[in-house]
Kinemage of the C-alpha trace (Angstrom):
@kinemage 1
@onewidth
@group {chain A} dominant
@subgroup {mainchain}
@vectorlist {calphas} color= white
{ca met a 1} P 23.941 -8.611 -27.270
{ca gln a 2} L 20.447 -7.360 -26.495
{ca ser a 3} L 19.862 -3.629 -26.824
{ca glu a 4} L 17.042 -1.563 -25.430
{ca his a 5} L 15.093 -2.051 -28.656
{ca thr a 6} L 15.529 -5.782 -29.378
{ca arg a 7} L 13.420 -8.638 -28.108
{ca pro a 8} L 14.954 -11.252 -25.800
{ca pro a 9} L 15.692 -14.834 -26.915
{ca leu a 10} L 13.494 -17.821 -26.107
{ca lys a 11} L 15.709 -18.679 -23.126
{ca ala a 12} L 14.665 -15.450 -21.418
{ca trp a 13} L 11.026 -16.546 -21.543
{ca leu a 14} L 11.883 -20.050 -20.308
{ca ile a 15} L 13.714 -18.534 -17.336
{ca leu a 16} L 10.674 -16.354 -16.698
{ca gly a 17} L 8.420 -19.430 -16.718
{ca met a 18} L 10.609 -21.096 -14.076
{ca leu a 19} L 10.488 -17.998 -11.892
{ca cys a 20} L 6.693 -17.803 -12.204
{ca val a 21} L 6.473 -21.259 -10.608
{ca val a 22} L 8.892 -20.246 -7.851
{ca gly a 23} L 6.983 -17.006 -7.212
{ca cys a 24} L 3.737 -18.956 -6.941
{ca leu a 25} L 5.282 -21.364 -4.403
{ca asn a 26} L 6.765 -18.415 -2.523
{ca tyr a 27} L 3.363 -16.913 -1.792
{ca ile a 28} L 1.498 -20.190 -1.219
{ca asp a 29} L 4.018 -21.132 1.469
{ca arg a 30} L 3.806 -17.780 3.246
{ca ile a 31} L 0.026 -17.214 2.937
{ca met a 32} L -1.543 -20.610 3.585
{ca ile a 33} L -1.047 -20.490 7.355
{ca thr a 34} L -3.598 -17.665 7.528
{ca thr a 35} L -6.265 -19.907 5.983
{ca met a 36} L -5.999 -22.715 8.556
{ca arg a 37} L -6.416 -20.732 11.772
{ca gly a 38} L -9.096 -23.020 13.224
{ca ser a 39} L -7.178 -26.227 12.534
{ca ile a 40} L -3.937 -24.901 14.000
{ca met a 41} L -5.552 -23.449 17.125
{ca glu a 42} L -7.450 -26.682 17.687
{ca ala a 43} L -4.253 -28.725 17.541
{ca met a 44} L -2.050 -26.193 19.321
{ca pro a 45} L -4.006 -23.918 21.692
{ca met a 46} L -3.017 -20.241 21.464
{ca thr a 47} L -4.590 -16.819 21.699
{ca asp a 48} L -5.634 -14.770 18.677
{ca ala a 49} L -2.764 -12.406 19.436
{ca gln a 50} L -0.315 -15.302 19.323
{ca phe a 51} L -1.766 -16.500 16.034
{ca gly a 52} L -1.471 -12.996 14.591
{ca leu a 53} L 2.145 -12.875 15.735
{ca leu a 54} L 2.903 -15.836 13.455
{ca ser a 55} L 2.317 -13.601 10.437
{ca ser a 56} L 3.765 -10.464 12.030
{ca val a 57} L 7.112 -12.053 12.867
{ca phe a 58} L 7.421 -13.244 9.285
{ca leu a 59} L 6.708 -9.748 7.975
{ca trp a 60} L 9.170 -8.058 10.334
{ca val a 61} L 12.031 -10.452 9.648
{ca tyr a 62} L 11.307 -10.419 5.917
{ca gly a 63} L 11.297 -6.638 5.795
{ca val a 64} L 14.405 -5.995 7.910
{ca leu a 65} L 16.522 -8.527 6.018
{ca ser a 66} L 15.374 -7.585 2.508
{ca pro a 67} L 18.198 -5.065 1.803
{ca phe a 68} L 20.853 -7.583 2.876
{ca ala a 69} L 19.135 -10.321 0.876
{ca gly a 70} L 19.060 -8.065 -2.172
{ca phe a 71} L 22.763 -7.345 -1.736
{ca leu a 72} L 23.511 -11.080 -1.884
{ca ala a 73} L 21.855 -11.187 -5.308
{ca asp a 74} L 24.044 -8.279 -6.464
{ca lys a 75} L 27.229 -9.729 -5.003
{ca phe a 76} L 26.782 -13.341 -6.096
{ca lys a 77} L 24.988 -15.133 -8.931
{ca arg a 78} L 21.295 -14.305 -8.847
{ca ser a 79} L 20.304 -17.775 -10.032
{ca gln a 80} L 22.188 -19.440 -7.187
{ca val a 81} L 20.607 -17.111 -4.615
{ca ile a 82} L 17.160 -18.029 -5.964
{ca ile a 83} L 17.836 -21.775 -5.906
{ca val a 84} L 19.244 -21.722 -2.368
{ca ser a 85} L 16.395 -19.499 -1.179
{ca leu a 86} L 13.764 -21.853 -2.638
{ca phe a 87} L 15.439 -24.905 -1.135
{ca val a 88} L 15.793 -23.360 2.329
{ca trp a 89} L 12.274 -21.911 2.593
{ca ser a 90} L 10.807 -25.172 1.281
{ca ala a 91} L 12.784 -27.098 3.906
{ca val a 92} L 11.475 -24.668 6.533
{ca thr a 93} L 7.933 -25.194 5.190
{ca trp a 94} L 8.404 -28.936 5.597
{ca leu a 95} L 9.818 -28.434 9.108
{ca thr a 96} L 6.771 -26.343 10.015
{ca ala a 97} L 4.677 -29.505 9.789
{ca his a 98} L 6.842 -31.013 12.532
{ca ala a 99} L 6.559 -28.127 15.010
{ca gly a 100} L 5.229 -29.469 18.276
{ca thr a 101} L 4.996 -26.282 20.329
{ca tyr a 102} L 4.013 -22.676 19.710
{ca gly a 103} L 7.630 -21.585 20.166
{ca glu a 104} L 8.783 -23.977 17.454
{ca leu a 105} L 6.024 -22.796 15.128
{ca leu a 106} L 6.990 -19.150 15.731
{ca leu a 107} L 10.633 -20.001 15.023
{ca thr a 108} L 9.777 -21.587 11.668
{ca arg a 109} L 7.853 -18.470 10.646
{ca ala a 110} L 10.863 -16.307 11.488
{ca leu a 111} L 13.124 -18.622 9.487
{ca met a 112} L 10.640 -18.420 6.632
{ca gly a 113} L 11.095 -14.648 6.644
{ca val a 114} L 14.877 -15.029 6.448
{ca ser a 115} L 14.835 -17.425 3.496
{ca glu a 116} L 12.006 -15.852 1.497
{ca ala a 117} L 13.549 -12.375 1.780
{ca cys a 118} L 16.255 -13.521 -0.629
{ca tyr a 119} L 13.896 -14.430 -3.456
{ca met a 120} L 12.023 -11.386 -4.754
{ca pro a 121} L 14.956 -8.940 -5.201
{ca ala a 122} L 17.014 -11.634 -6.933
{ca ala a 123} L 14.157 -12.794 -9.171
{ca leu a 124} L 13.150 -9.321 -10.357
{ca ala a 125} L 16.770 -8.347 -10.958
{ca leu a 126} L 17.326 -11.542 -12.975
{ca ile a 127} L 14.239 -10.816 -15.076
{ca ala a 128} L 15.561 -7.299 -15.720
{ca asp a 129} L 18.914 -8.791 -16.765
{ca tyr a 130} L 17.263 -11.059 -19.342
{ca his a 131} L 14.685 -8.519 -20.543
{ca arg a 132} L 16.663 -5.389 -21.344
{ca gly a 133} L 14.523 -4.309 -24.293
{ca pro a 134} L 10.838 -3.637 -24.972
{ca thr a 135} L 9.543 -6.579 -22.894
{ca arg a 136} L 10.880 -5.637 -19.446
{ca ser a 137} L 7.600 -4.442 -17.890
{ca leu a 138} L 5.510 -7.232 -19.421
{ca ala a 139} L 7.980 -9.860 -18.219
{ca thr a 140} L 7.885 -8.381 -14.715
{ca gly a 141} L 4.085 -8.345 -14.884
{ca ile a 142} L 3.935 -12.006 -15.932
{ca his a 143} L 6.102 -12.924 -12.956
{ca met a 144} L 3.892 -10.904 -10.620
{ca met a 145} L 0.897 -12.751 -12.074
{ca gly a 146} L 2.537 -15.972 -10.868
{ca val a 147} L 2.922 -14.362 -7.456
{ca gly a 148} L -0.747 -13.346 -7.530
{ca leu a 149} L -1.733 -16.907 -8.391
{ca gly a 150} L 0.128 -18.052 -5.291
{ca gln a 151} L -1.791 -15.522 -3.207
{ca ser a 152} L -5.076 -16.730 -4.655
{ca leu a 153} L -4.188 -20.386 -3.999
{ca gly a 154} L -3.506 -19.746 -0.319
{ca phe a 155} L -6.972 -21.118 0.436
{ca val a 156} L -5.678 -24.587 -0.536
{ca gly a 157} L -3.927 -24.772 2.831
{ca gly a 158} L -7.207 -24.382 4.707
{ca ala a 159} L -8.965 -26.901 2.476
{ca leu a 160} L -6.222 -29.514 2.963
{ca ala a 161} L -6.240 -28.859 6.715
{ca glu a 162} L -9.957 -29.668 6.821
{ca gln a 163} L -9.521 -32.864 4.813
{ca his a 164} L -6.389 -34.081 6.617
{ca asp a 165} L -4.781 -31.956 9.351
{ca trp a 166} L -2.920 -28.653 9.523
{ca thr a 167} L 0.492 -30.275 8.928
{ca tyr a 168} L -0.421 -31.911 5.612
{ca ala a 169} L -0.171 -28.816 3.398
{ca phe a 170} L 3.181 -27.810 4.887
{ca ser a 171} L 4.632 -31.275 4.232
{ca leu a 172} L 3.196 -31.344 0.706
{ca phe a 173} L 4.307 -27.910 -0.497
{ca gly a 174} L 7.628 -28.166 1.319
{ca gly a 175} L 8.386 -31.357 -0.575
{ca ile a 176} L 7.283 -29.846 -3.896
{ca gly a 177} L 9.543 -26.851 -3.364
{ca ile a 178} L 12.574 -28.981 -2.462
{ca gly a 179} L 12.059 -31.079 -5.581
{ca phe a 180} L 11.690 -28.022 -7.809
{ca ala a 181} L 14.866 -26.507 -6.340
{ca phe a 182} L 16.808 -29.532 -7.576
{ca leu a 183} L 15.259 -29.106 -11.050
{ca leu a 184} L 16.223 -25.424 -11.103
{ca ala a 185} L 19.834 -26.349 -10.340
{ca phe a 186} L 20.024 -27.822 -13.856
{ca gly a 187} L 18.115 -25.126 -15.738
{ca leu a 188} L 18.313 -21.712 -14.037
{ca arg a 189} L 21.268 -19.572 -15.057
{ca asp a 190} L 22.269 -15.929 -14.850
{ca ala a 191} L 21.901 -13.792 -17.967
{ca pro a 192} L 25.028 -13.459 -20.107
{ca lys a 193} L 27.068 -10.350 -19.371
{ca gln a 194} L 26.734 -7.528 -21.872
{ca lys a 195} L 29.634 -7.523 -24.348
{ca thr a 196} L 30.043 -3.787 -23.865
{ca glu a 197} L 30.980 -4.234 -20.228
{ca ser a 198} L 34.451 -2.751 -19.744
{ca ala a 199} L 37.232 -4.200 -17.652
{ca ala a 200} L 36.882 -1.263 -15.266
{ca thr a 201} L 33.181 -1.987 -14.806
{ca lys a 202} L 33.951 -5.667 -14.219
{ca glu a 203} L 36.489 -4.698 -11.556
{ca lys a 204} L 33.936 -2.452 -9.838
{ca thr a 205} L 31.409 -5.307 -9.875
{ca asp a 206} L 33.905 -7.635 -8.244
{ca arg a 207} L 34.465 -5.064 -5.485
{ca ile a 208} L 30.805 -4.418 -4.756
{ca gly a 209} L 30.123 -3.664 -1.103
{ca phe a 210} L 26.934 -3.218 0.924
{ca arg a 211} L 27.906 0.199 2.271
{ca asn a 212} L 28.843 1.404 -1.195
{ca ala a 213} L 25.532 0.110 -2.547
{ca leu a 214} L 23.547 2.089 0.028
{ca glu a 215} L 25.613 5.224 -0.592
{ca lys a 216} L 25.007 5.004 -4.331
{ca leu a 217} L 21.274 4.380 -3.894
{ca phe a 218} L 20.557 7.020 -1.267
{ca gly a 219} L 22.851 9.478 -3.017
{ca arg a 220} L 20.241 9.896 -5.753
{ca lys a 221} L 17.167 11.985 -5.039
{ca glu a 222} L 15.274 9.953 -7.618
{ca phe a 223} L 15.694 6.827 -5.494
{ca leu a 224} L 14.377 8.700 -2.467
{ca leu a 225} L 11.268 9.619 -4.465
{ca ile a 226} L 10.749 5.951 -5.366
{ca leu a 227} L 11.282 4.934 -1.733
{ca leu a 228} L 8.698 7.454 -0.501
{ca phe a 229} L 6.268 6.342 -3.206
{ca trp a 230} L 6.665 2.648 -2.334
{ca gly a 231} L 6.366 3.315 1.392
{ca leu a 232} L 3.123 5.304 1.068
{ca leu a 233} L 1.698 2.702 -1.285
{ca gly a 234} L 2.641 0.042 1.284
{ca val a 235} L 0.499 1.844 3.866
{ca val a 236} L -2.440 1.854 1.437
{ca ala a 237} L -2.029 -1.769 0.386
{ca trp a 238} L -1.734 -3.175 3.913
{ca leu a 239} L -4.630 -1.055 5.179
{ca ile a 240} L -6.878 -2.458 2.457
{ca val a 241} L -5.615 -6.036 2.777
{ca gly a 242} L -5.969 -5.982 6.557
{ca trp a 243} L -9.339 -4.257 6.918
{ca leu a 244} L -11.333 -4.818 3.731
{ca pro a 245} L -12.855 -8.146 4.908
{ca thr a 246} L -14.036 -6.421 8.094
{ca phe a 247} L -15.442 -3.533 6.036
{ca tyr a 248} L -17.538 -5.861 3.876
{ca lys a 249} L -18.721 -7.882 6.866
{ca glu a 250} L -19.786 -4.906 8.972
{ca arg a 251} L -21.122 -2.580 6.297
{ca phe a 252} L -23.096 -5.095 4.262
{ca gly a 253} L -23.784 -7.831 6.838
{ca leu a 254} L -21.886 -10.536 4.942
{ca ser a 255} L -20.690 -13.783 6.460
{ca gln a 256} L -17.004 -14.123 7.234
{ca gly a 257} L -16.437 -16.469 4.297
{ca thr a 258} L -18.275 -14.314 1.778
{ca ala a 259} L -16.569 -11.149 2.981
{ca gly a 260} L -13.197 -12.858 2.643
{ca leu a 261} L -14.001 -13.935 -0.920
{ca tyr a 262} L -15.015 -10.422 -1.960
{ca ala a 263} L -11.981 -8.906 -0.245
{ca thr a 264} L -9.338 -11.268 -1.657
{ca gly a 265} L -10.591 -13.370 -4.552
{ca tyr a 266} L -12.030 -10.590 -6.681
{ca ile a 267} L -9.152 -8.191 -6.069
{ca asn a 268} L -6.481 -10.824 -6.755
{ca val a 269} L -8.077 -11.764 -10.065
{ca met a 270} L -8.135 -8.116 -11.107
{ca ala a 271} L -4.552 -7.655 -9.880
{ca met a 272} L -3.351 -10.533 -12.059
{ca ala a 273} L -5.024 -8.878 -15.044
{ca gly a 274} L -3.565 -5.527 -13.956
{ca val a 275} L 0.070 -6.628 -13.929
{ca leu a 276} L -0.291 -7.942 -17.485
{ca leu a 277} L -2.129 -4.856 -18.707
{ca gly a 278} L 0.219 -2.453 -16.910
{ca gly a 279} L 3.281 -4.243 -18.259
{ca phe a 280} L 1.922 -4.361 -21.806
{ca leu a 281} L 0.910 -0.693 -21.846
{ca ala a 282} L 4.221 0.474 -20.392
{ca asp a 283} L 6.284 -1.532 -22.882
{ca arg a 284} L 4.278 -0.324 -25.876
{ca trp a 285} L 4.279 3.317 -24.755
{ca ser a 286} L 7.997 3.214 -23.877
{ca lys a 287} L 8.793 2.877 -27.588
{ca val a 288} L 7.830 6.531 -28.043
{ca asn a 289} L 8.052 7.853 -24.452
{ca arg a 290} L 11.022 6.975 -22.239
{ca gly a 291} L 9.034 7.805 -19.109
{ca ala a 292} L 6.167 5.431 -19.897
{ca arg a 293} L 7.102 2.941 -17.169
{ca ile a 294} L 6.818 5.773 -14.639
{ca leu a 295} L 3.692 7.342 -16.091
{ca val a 296} L 1.630 4.115 -16.290
{ca pro a 297} L 1.801 3.556 -12.487
{ca ala a 298} L 1.082 7.263 -11.944
{ca ile a 299} L -2.029 7.076 -14.105
{ca gly a 300} L -3.001 3.888 -12.300
{ca met a 301} L -2.913 5.778 -9.011
{ca leu a 302} L -5.109 8.527 -10.471
{ca val a 303} L -7.725 5.903 -11.345
{ca ala a 304} L -7.394 3.851 -8.142
{ca ala a 305} L -7.709 6.827 -5.765
{ca pro a 306} L -11.268 7.920 -6.691
{ca ala a 307} L -12.300 4.257 -6.980
{ca val a 308} L -11.358 3.633 -3.339
{ca phe a 309} L -12.814 6.984 -2.253
{ca val a 310} L -16.231 6.108 -3.715
{ca ala a 311} L -16.093 2.502 -2.514
{ca gly a 312} L -15.421 3.633 1.053
{ca tyr a 313} L -18.931 5.082 1.358
{ca ala a 314} L -20.747 3.061 -1.297
{ca pro a 315} L -24.407 2.553 -0.283
{ca val a 316} L -24.699 -0.776 -2.127
{ca leu a 317} L -22.436 -3.831 -2.227
{ca trp a 318} L -21.896 -3.970 -5.993
{ca leu a 319} L -20.563 -0.407 -6.052
{ca ala a 320} L -18.098 -1.102 -3.245
{ca val a 321} L -16.924 -4.352 -4.831
{ca gly a 322} L -16.570 -2.645 -8.215
{ca gly a 323} L -14.548 0.205 -6.732
{ca phe a 324} L -12.101 -2.090 -4.987
{ca met a 325} L -11.830 -4.311 -8.076
{ca leu a 326} L -10.851 -1.235 -10.095
{ca tyr a 327} L -8.297 -0.430 -7.394
{ca gly a 328} L -6.904 -3.971 -7.668
{ca leu a 329} L -6.565 -3.620 -11.441
{ca thr a 330} L -4.868 -0.227 -11.596
{ca lys a 331} L -2.777 -0.490 -8.437
{ca ala a 332} L -1.160 -3.546 -10.075
{ca phe a 333} L 0.282 -1.271 -12.785
{ca thr a 334} L 2.910 -0.390 -10.188
{ca asp a 335} L 3.776 -4.029 -9.455
{ca ala a 336} L 4.588 -4.609 -13.138
{ca asn a 337} L 6.770 -1.509 -13.404
{ca met a 338} L 8.527 -1.035 -10.062
{ca met a 339} L 11.703 -2.914 -10.970
{ca pro a 340} L 11.806 -1.380 -14.486
{ca val a 341} L 11.499 2.068 -12.880
{ca leu a 342} L 14.253 1.198 -10.420
{ca cys a 343} L 16.441 0.164 -13.371
{ca met a 344} L 16.086 3.727 -14.711
{ca val a 345} L 17.463 5.165 -11.484
{ca ala a 346} L 19.766 2.687 -9.745
{ca asp a 347} L 23.229 1.542 -10.789
{ca glu a 348} L 22.925 -1.815 -12.554
{ca arg a 349} L 25.142 -3.386 -9.897
{ca tyr a 350} L 22.716 -2.488 -7.092
{ca arg a 351} L 19.284 -3.296 -8.508
{ca ala a 352} L 18.559 -6.192 -6.169
{ca thr a 353} L 19.841 -4.250 -3.154
{ca gly a 354} L 17.638 -1.323 -4.152
{ca tyr a 355} L 14.558 -3.492 -4.408
{ca gly a 356} L 15.404 -5.018 -1.032
{ca val a 357} L 15.451 -1.535 0.496
{ca leu a 358} L 12.037 -0.852 -1.080
{ca asn a 359} L 10.725 -4.117 0.358
{ca met a 360} L 11.971 -3.230 3.831
{ca cys a 361} L 10.327 0.166 3.694
{ca ser a 362} L 7.020 -1.269 2.470
{ca cys a 363} L 6.903 -3.975 5.146
{ca ile a 364} L 7.822 -1.738 8.067
{ca val a 365} L 5.676 1.228 7.058
{ca gly a 366} L 2.869 -1.102 5.980
{ca gly a 367} L 2.916 -2.760 9.393
{ca ile a 368} L 2.649 0.671 11.012
{ca gly a 369} L -0.295 1.387 8.717
{ca leu a 370} L -2.044 -1.791 9.839
{ca tyr a 371} L -1.535 -0.850 13.475
{ca ala a 372} L -2.711 2.714 12.833
{ca gly a 373} L -5.853 1.361 11.196
{ca gly a 374} L -6.593 -0.679 14.302
{ca ser a 375} L -5.985 2.324 16.526
{ca leu a 376} L -8.381 4.443 14.465
{ca arg a 377} L -10.945 1.651 14.710
{ca asp a 378} L -10.568 1.677 18.495
{ca ala a 379} L -11.270 5.419 18.348
{ca asp a 380} L -14.535 4.672 16.476
{ca val a 381} L -13.288 6.074 13.170
{ca pro a 382} L -15.344 4.444 10.361
{ca leu a 383} L -13.475 2.179 7.960
{ca gly a 384} L -14.963 4.138 5.083
{ca leu a 385} L -13.179 7.265 6.292
{ca ile a 386} L -9.929 5.322 6.726
{ca phe a 387} L -10.153 4.077 3.140
{ca gln a 388} L -10.872 7.581 1.899
{ca ser a 389} L -7.704 8.746 3.653
{ca ala a 390} L -5.876 5.961 1.825
{ca ser a 391} L -7.179 7.347 -1.459
{ca gly a 392} L -5.537 10.659 -0.579
{ca leu a 393} L -2.203 8.883 -0.108
{ca met a 394} L -2.564 7.390 -3.581
{ca leu a 395} L -2.910 10.867 -5.046
{ca val a 396} L 0.330 11.806 -3.294
{ca cys a 397} L 1.898 8.689 -4.854
{ca ala a 398} L 0.797 9.868 -8.309
{ca val a 399} L 2.358 13.277 -7.720
{ca leu a 400} L 5.639 11.616 -6.693
{ca met a 401} L 5.734 9.583 -9.916
{ca phe a 402} L 5.044 12.628 -12.082
{ca gly a 403} L 7.805 14.420 -10.193
{ca leu a 404} L 10.203 11.532 -10.797
{ca asn a 405} L 9.456 11.593 -14.506
{ca arg a 406} L 10.104 15.329 -14.630
{ca arg a 407} L 13.450 14.965 -12.837
{ca leu a 408} L 14.630 12.196 -15.171
{ca lys a 409} L 13.614 14.273 -18.208
{ca lys a 410} L 15.699 17.210 -16.963
{ca gly a 411} L 18.607 14.869 -16.362
{ca gly a 412} L 18.484 13.768 -19.950
């Protein structure tokens, strides 16, 4: 049995390695369509609004279904949910290459949202099951680094589309995912149940219900604080992701390609370093401070907020790039610690459901933030001012985390 102070066995790290590969495939498959806009629109004429809808419909479906997808991982074996999810979304990726009309392409993106929604809550909950001791945040951070690698490799889709055609990358990565799903069927397993689990607890687990899960989660004020934190941070993250390339292009006269590199490549590299650093710091500090996994993200917000504020009106390119790189590094402290923080608040039976609810909130509120950013742009509000407003939201996020830590301390 693994306690809160013992290190996990080698198998826990092997499982983590498998999930890193799956997380990387997860984000390559969802992101790469955005990098082959020209190739797709040349082969299948559509408006820019229709092309944008391909990503929006994925986000909406993914967000709305996340709580239900998380519940599946609490109700059934997490490993089986992950394997089925990988197989289905990889099959949908492969089918995307065979879409002949815009309607069929839109349908595959919606189906992608359904199948991918099942992965992240199940994967993070499984990692938490295996890493119950002083490696929980670092393990989560390593997995998120795999996810970040997938985000960074999204450009491969555009490159393959230029060399072949837009369908090639979907066929290739769909086939890779299907093959890896079969490999996982032989190696991915749920973590052993804790020996201290009582018969009563086992009975409650067998009777788990979606309504009961939501009642337990929303019945705790601490979960509401986490939900508000994650929602506000979703607004910030989507605002920066959606409008930073435009900011670089307009403010510093960069080409579209160069602006995209500064806005994604540099930040993603720093984010991958940030999840490792944030996980490492939280695990080390948690040995002497139980609230470390809450405080590290809070401190990250206190660093990221002024970095974005300064970058929003930076007079020179290097200062703006440096500010947003610092944001990428310290904002990632949250990504490494969100599930560990949730484990401190939510019933163990409802961790995946809880993370699904957080995902839904982030996607829906983040989408509203993207739209609001566009509306402010239409009203001639400078992007620098919009980013500075985002920095204010990050300060609110820090306050929420400090408040959560204080509440948990009072609760013992």
